[in-house]
C-alpha angles and dihedrals in degrees: 000000000000118000116214117210116236115263091244091059092049091051093049093051092046090049091049092051092047093051092047092050092049092047094051094054095058123084121213090244091060091063098037099261124133114254092241125187124336112303122222093203132038124259130008125343119243092247090054092054088047091051093049091047095044091234130124119274092229092049093050090047089054089051091056089045091057093243117170098254132142116252121195122215089242092058092046089051091052092049091048090054093046091052092047092235117185119227093270093049091045091054090049091051093054091044092054091047091050090233134131113246107235091205109023096170097043118114117234107240119184135153095315126185088258092056090045089053090049091054091052093047091053090065135149081037107083110241138169143167117240132178125220090271091060093250110153103229099176138352142179127245096268095050089048090071101024097099103004140336099288093179089064094057127087113248094251091059096051092099123119094219093051093046095045092056102034114021114088097203094047090049092048089056094055120087114220096011096188094054094041093050093045092055093043092052090049091052091047091052091050091051093045092061088085094046105042096132099039114114097224093055093047091047093053091046091052092048092051093046091052096044105041132047087187090059093048091053094048094043091055089064093069093216120166132191134167128248119269144142127257140160116271144173123237127188109217115193092217106044107014136236117002127197110201142156120229118221127186124212112184116220093202135340112004090250091059137069120324137191112237122199130184108209118195115246098200139029094252091057091047091053092048092049089052089054091048091050092052089050089056091065091061102096116216105194093170093049092246123153093028113152114251097216095248103080121104127194116238118262099017101118122132090262090063095073135047122263109254140132118297133190139199123298 
């Protein structure tokens, strides 16, 4: 007697195979990620798709393993964008998942080669692309060493919230850490209101809660603020104190990815950013000359700059 698998099982396995095939055809450069070390398999890694989609690595792995999990239309939309699906592929994805596409005629923008080129052309101005969860999806050379050595971090740790509360070098680069982190946590809470049940957001929240007593204390305040740009000071261990203004350019709906730039507000900062940008072009294949997170440039104490409002980095 032949046993026929339930239709739901067939759909899940077909969906898993489809996602795997789409993932393996995309190079890191196509979505604005560095090539990294030698890859044993073609295409993107699962953790990279998870990062680009703002979902948990474990959850996305289960999806490719045809596990019986619930998938929201919003998560499917994020995965479709991360995998650069065309309209036909997008429709096929939602059909396999048995879900209604919330925006069937919407193109799937991501960190395209054109956007990657724009980031590079903005140098020496530091610039990056972030999603609403503060994941750093792409960045130019100057931003890569502005607050810490981003190239040296695994993709899952390239998140501003995680770095602000746990990474010594990132924290050393920020002026007024308590105020900066309080505002950043308030912005994160405001953004999370639309993602309360999504696994990636809950996973990040759990990581932060387990790793940082400072985060737990701030999070308990239930403060919320909206996104915006302000002037700020950043201590860079290579070139010194920088005075910049953050600007946000949304690449879609305001709850989605945005392009962040840090424009110098004085000639000294502009000169220092140019020096930092030139340093970026010095390849360090052996990882030498990486800052250890404890260095401080001379003359960059709080007293060296005026007292004015600051925002998150």
